Every structure is written in C-alpha cells, then in structure tokens.
N, C-alpha and C positions, 0 to 999 in steps of 0.2 A: 915648737915650743917656743922657738924666738919669734913666730908670729904673734903668739900669745902676749909675748913681753911687749913687743912692740905697740899691742893695742892698749894695753895697760898703762902703760908709762904716761900717756896725756892725762890720763883720769888722776893719776896720783899728785899729779902738779896743780891739778886744777881743782880737786876736793879739798889739800892741804891734809891735817892731821886726821888719824884715825877715830874712829868712835871708841877702840878697845885700843892698850897698848901692843897688842901684837899686831904681827904686819900683815897676816892672811886672816882673812874675814870672810864669812859667809851671812848673807841676808836670806833667810827663810821668810818669804812674801806669802801671808797667810792670808784667808778671809776676815780673819781679825786684827790684821796687822804687822808690821814688819818686826822679827825677830832678829837681832845682829848677834854673831856666834865669832869668838876669836877662837882660831882653830890650833890647835896645839901639834904643829906638824913634824916638829923636830922630836915629841915623845911619842906619838903615836902616828907615824906616818902612814901605815895600811888604813886605818880608819880615815885618816882625811883623805888619802888617793882615793880610796873605793868611794865616799862621798863626793868629792870632785868630778870623776869620771863620770859617776852615774848620774848626777845633777844635771850636769852639760851635756848630756847625752854622748861622752868620747868614750864609752866604754858596753862592750856588747852584755846582753844579760839576759835572763831566762824569763818568758812568759808563763806562768804556772796554769793559767787559764786554759791555754791551747797548745803549748809546747815550741812555739814558737823562740828563734832569738831575735832581739831587736837591739837597736841603736838610738834611743832618744831620750830625752830628760825623763828619769825615773821617778820622781817624786810629785810632779804636777797632779793636781786634783785628788793627789791620796787623803785622805781624812785623817785627824787622831783619833784613831778608832779604840783606844784603849785609855782611858784616863782615870788616876785614882785622886781622890780631894778628900784626904781625911787629916786630921791635925797632925798624926807623927808621919806622914807620908803623902806628899803631891809630886805627881806625875803626868807626863801625857807622852803616847807613843804613838809612832805612825809609820809609815813603809812596809815593807814586809822580807820575812825572815830568809827568803829564798830567792834570791835573783840568780841563780844557777850556780853561786859558787858561795863559799865560807873561807873567813880567814882568822887568822890567830889571833888570842886576845892579845894588847899592849898594856902592861899596868906599870905604872910610875907613882913614887909614892908622893908626888909634888901635888899629882892630880886625884882628887878623893871627891867623893860626892856631896860637896859641900852645895848649899842653895844653888840654883840657876847655873847649872852646867848641861852641856849636851855630852850624852853617853850613848855606847851602842846597847842595844836591849838584845837578849840571846836566849838559848835553851840548853845552856850550861856551856863549859868550858869551850874556847876556839870555834863557836856557832856563830860568829858575827856573819851578819849579810846585809840588808840594808832598812835592818828594822831599827829608830834612832828615838831615843828618850829625850825630852827636856824634863828636868826637874825645877820643881817650884821653890816655895821659900822655905820648905825645911830640909834639914841635913839628911841623908840617906845612907850613914856609915855600913848597914848591913851589906850593901852592895860592893863596897870596896873589895878589890879582889876578886871578883863576878863577872862586874860590866865595866868595860874600857871606857872609862871617861877620855873625850879628844878634842872638849872645848868649853868655854866660859861664856856665859851671857852677858851682853852689855849691861851695865847699871842705866837705870833711867825705863824710857820707854820700852823697850825689850822687855824688861822684868815684869812690866803690865802688861804687856800684851801676854807673856806667859800666863801669868795668874789668871789672864781673862779668858786662855784656852782651858785651861784646869778649870774654871769656874762654871764654863759652858757644858764641860761634859763629852762623851764620847760621841763622835760623829758630828759634831757641832761645828767644826773647823777643819778646814782643808787647804792645802798648799799650794798656792797659785806658780810660784817659780821658786827657784835657787839663784842668785845673783852670788857670785864667787870675784871679790877685790883684794887685790896685791898692793900693798904699800910700801915696800921698802926693796933691797935688793936681796935680801935674804928668803923674803916670801918668792920673789919672781925667779930667784936661783931653784927653789922647788919643784921639783920635776915629777910628777905624779905616775907620769908613764914609767918612769926608771923603778917605781916602787913594786918587789914581787908580789904581785897578787894574781890569782888566778886567770885564766883567758877561757872565755866561752867563744865556742864557735858555731855555726849550723853546720850540719852536716847534709851533704846533697846528694847522698849515694854513694855507688850504682846500689840498687836492690835486684837480688834475686828471689823471684817468687816461684813455689812449687805448688801449682794450685791445689787446693783441698789438703794442704799438709802444712808449710812454713813459709813466711818472710824472711829472707837471710839479708846482713847489709853486710856488702863486700869491704869491710875494713877491719884493719889489725888495729884493736884499743893500744893506746900506749899506756904504761903502768901509772897508777896513781894520778887515775883521771876516772871522771864519770860520765856515762854514755846514757842518753836517754832517747825513747821513743814514743809520741804521743799520736793517736792515729783517730781519725773522724770518717764516717762515710758520704759527709756531706757539706765538709769544710764550715762545718757550723758548730756542732757538738763535738768535743772530742775528749778521750780518757786515754789517761796513760797506761802503756802496754808494756812498758820494759824500759827497767832501769838497773845499770850495772857499773858497781864501784870495781876498779881492779887495783888493790892492794899493793903495799911495797915487796908482800913475801907471796906473790901470786906467781903462777907460771906467766909465761909470756904468751898474751893472747893469740891466737888462731887468726888466719886470712880473712874469717869470716865469723858473723855471729846471728843467732837465730832471737828475732825482734818480735813476731808476732806468730799465729797462726795464719792460714791463708784461707779461712773457710767462707767469707764474703766474696761476692763476686767483683766489687769496688772498695779502694781503703786508701785513704791519702794518709800519709805521714809527715811528722814535724820531727827532725832529728837533730840534738844537739850533743856538744862534747865539751866537757869544764876539763881543761888540763891546769894542773899545778906545778908551779914554777920551781920550785926549790928543793925537789927530790936531789939527794938522799938528806938533806938535812931535817925533814919533816915527812911524815907519810905513814897514817897510819893501817891497821890491819881491817880485813873485810867479813872478820871472823875472830872466834876465840877459842877454837879447839885446840886441844894440846897448850893450851897458853897458860902461864900463872899471872893474876893481877893482885900486884899489892898495892894496897891504899894506906898511906900515912896520914890519918886526921889530926887535927885540933883537939878532937873531945873524944873519942871513939879509939884513940889507940892505931893498931897496925891490925888491918885486915888483908889475910892473903886468901885468894879463891883459886883453887885448881882446877880448871875446865878440862872433860875429857876430851876423846876423840870426835864426840858429837858436838863439842862446844854447847852443849845442850844442859849439860850438868856437872856437875862434879862435888867437892870437899872444900871444906873452908875452917879457918881459924883466926879468931881476935884474940890477938895478945895487945894488954892494956899498957904496959910496962916493958921496955927491954931487959930480954933475960929470963922474964917470967913464964910458966907456963900457959897454954891458952885459956883463957876465961871461958869463952866460947869456943865449940867445935862443932862440927857436923855436916851432913851434906846439902845441896841446894840444885835448885832447877831452875831454868829460865822461862820466866811467864811473859804470856802475849798481852795481858791487859793494856800494859803500854808496850808497842811493837818495838823489838831492836832496830837500831838503825846503826850504821857502820858509812863514815866518810874520811875522805882523805886526813883531816886534823882530829876529829872527833868521833866518840862513839857513844852509844845509849844502849842500856842493857838493866832489864827489869829483872832480880833474883827473888826467889822464896828459898829462905833457909831453915833448917831443921835446928833447933835449940836456942833462938833465942823469942822465947814466947810473944813478948812485949810490943818487938819490933821483927815481924817474921820477912816483911818484903825490903830490899835492899835497893831502890832505883839508882844505878849509878851512871854517872855523866863524866866520860873521860875527854881530856884534851892532850892531842899529839905535839908537844915541843920539840923533841930532838930524837933521832933514832941513831942507836948504837950497833956494832955487830951482833949481840945478844937480846937487845931491848930494845924496846921503846919507851922514852922517858916524857913525862908532863905533869900536870893537873889535874884535878878531880873535886866533884862535887858529890855527894852521895846524900838521899833522903831515905832515912828509915822510917818507914811505915808500920802502922798496924795493920792498915786495911791498903792494898793495892790502889794506889792513884789519890790518896790522902794525902795532904800534908803532915809532917812529923818533924822529927829532930833531923837538922841538916848539919854535915860535917865537910869538910873540903881541906886539902893539902895535896900533897905529894904523891904522883902514881909511877911505878915499874910496871910493863908488861913485857913477857919475855917474847922471843921470836923463834921460831920452830930452826 
C-alpha cells in the first residue's frame, strides 16, 4: 500500500484539482470516451474495494469459461452488454455477476439512483459481484434499496459519454481499461486490501483417482466457503463438474470430497475455493430443511413459510396486519423452473403455494446480513407471479430465517 501511495503522490501535485469533488476517482476508459466517477469509499467500502482490486488486477477471480483462477485486470475488453434506453429508464450494464465471490449490499440514504451514478447490478439481495451499471439522465428510484450506489459520474464530458453508450445500444461499447486516481490524504489512506471481502484461490490438489469409480480431492473444506471443480479432457472444452457451498450450520467437512466420476481415461481439472471472511457475523444456510422463513414486506404484510424435513415443501400463512388471523394459508412446494441457489450471503428459491390463485408462484431472494444463535437475519425481495418466470408484483423488506 505504501508503494501505491508514493506512486500516486506526484500525480496529485502535477494534475492539481480533481474533476470531481470526491477524492477517490475511477476513469472508465471506453471505446466511446472516458467516464470519470467519484467513488464513495466511506459509504460503500466493499463495492469500492472490489472495483479497485478487480480493475487493477490485485484480486484473484474465477473465470467461469474454464474454471481457472486469474489475477489480472477484470474489466478490460468487456462490453456494455445490457442497455436500456427508454424515457423512464436509461441504463448501461457491463461486467459479470460471478467473479467467484459475492458481497453484501451497502445502502446509504444519501446515495440514491439519481441521474448519472455508478451502481452494482445484482440478482437479488447480497449478490453483488463484478457487474456494474451506469445510470443515464433519468432517476431510477425503484432501484433504491435494491442496488448499491457507490459512485457519481462527473458532470460534463463523462455524462455525454454515458449518454452515447446508452444511445449506441448493447454490445456497441467496450471497456479499454480502468484508471484509479487518489487526490487527497483521505483517499490515499483508504486500504482496499483491508476491507473484508471473500478471497478466491486456486486449489492444486492433491487428487485421489479410483479408476472407473471416482475422483476425490484431498482437502478439508472450511465452513462458509464455496468449492468448485471444472473438468476438461483436452484443455480446450471445459464443463462444471462440482460445486459445494458449506454453510454455517453444516457439520465439519471430512478430509476429502468426491468431485467427479473417474470414467474417462484422461481428465484435467481446474479447482477453486472462495473463503468468506466475516464468519460468524454472516453466513447463510445451504438449504431450508426444518427451517421457518419469515418475510415482512412493505405491501404483502408478513409471510411465514414452514419448511419440512426435506426442505422441498411445507406450509405457509400470510398475515396482513399484526394480530390478525392469516388472510391466506395453505401448503407449498419448491419448484425448479428457476433453480434454487444457496450462497454464503444469499439464497434464491421458487415456491408454488396453494390458496393464492392470482399469484401462486413466489420467487424469494434472501440476503443474509447477520447471524444470531437461533436465526439468520437480513433483507429480502419476493416476486409474486401468476406464472413461474414472469414479472409480477414485487415486495421487499426484512427477513428472519431460523437455524436448527
């Protein structure tokens, strides 16, 4: 960190005043021009630290195409592959949702989706990774409380470039590089490596191969971590073979784990491990068996789901106002049209409920913010759908999930 400070000090004195009032800036150099963003490192330190380390190649990340772990600038050559250009919504997204780790939301009442901000794109609470969004000339208040805002785009040329990216459409603009500038002692003192983010590392074995049977990795996986294995027979084509999230309430892992069958004469593996640092402050479950999930929403009241021993079915009740009897109640089952996903800070599950004829499908996305002796607490977003996979009415609010 001291080397970085010394390297940047001369630049400060030579360049003089910053383009933005904030002291930590990122220049997104694109094929359409440069977008300068003032980064809110005191209000969203995890988002800023993740951007800094990924963009500068100082954080290891997971390459989903082949399962390798890389340590090089992440955003270079990536396109803005999702663009919305409507009167009420102007947005350009780029990056990838899965750099091998996720981190929690950081909401601050002073950082809203006003025109021209930098925000995280996600797939629900606490699923931030390496997917970023520039907003354009329209405010997007519906995203407040759902997406972390962590930077403001400088007035002038930078905003003109953002307008051009949005006008050009998806895939028409790419990132060339990201340059970080620190312009005062506060920004220079911000240590992105001290921020508690997950760490991704390559696992180099050893492997135990039992021909015709199985491939075992001789590793004791730590709690609240994600272990993955990707395999290929020719070092060209790769397929995901194994993924295991070891949750906070799981029994300690054994000294080895089976990651694949051993049916082929030759197979190559890329293996990675993502370790999450702030256990037991946070760390979610890897399933819902014998748990009760309570969602308190802004519009739907309180929804309580009681999962049975399989974690695939149960009963629920919907209480609109405290003290009232259930307005809706019945049974539910987990559906696979949208597969369930469990991660250290987040989970997603699709339920089909009986007794709610207009919205029988509940797509629940939960984010884990804290762990107590008897429960996991956090926030949620739930989409009430008439047909699985279609948009419907969305509610959000607090979440409590019991622990065994």
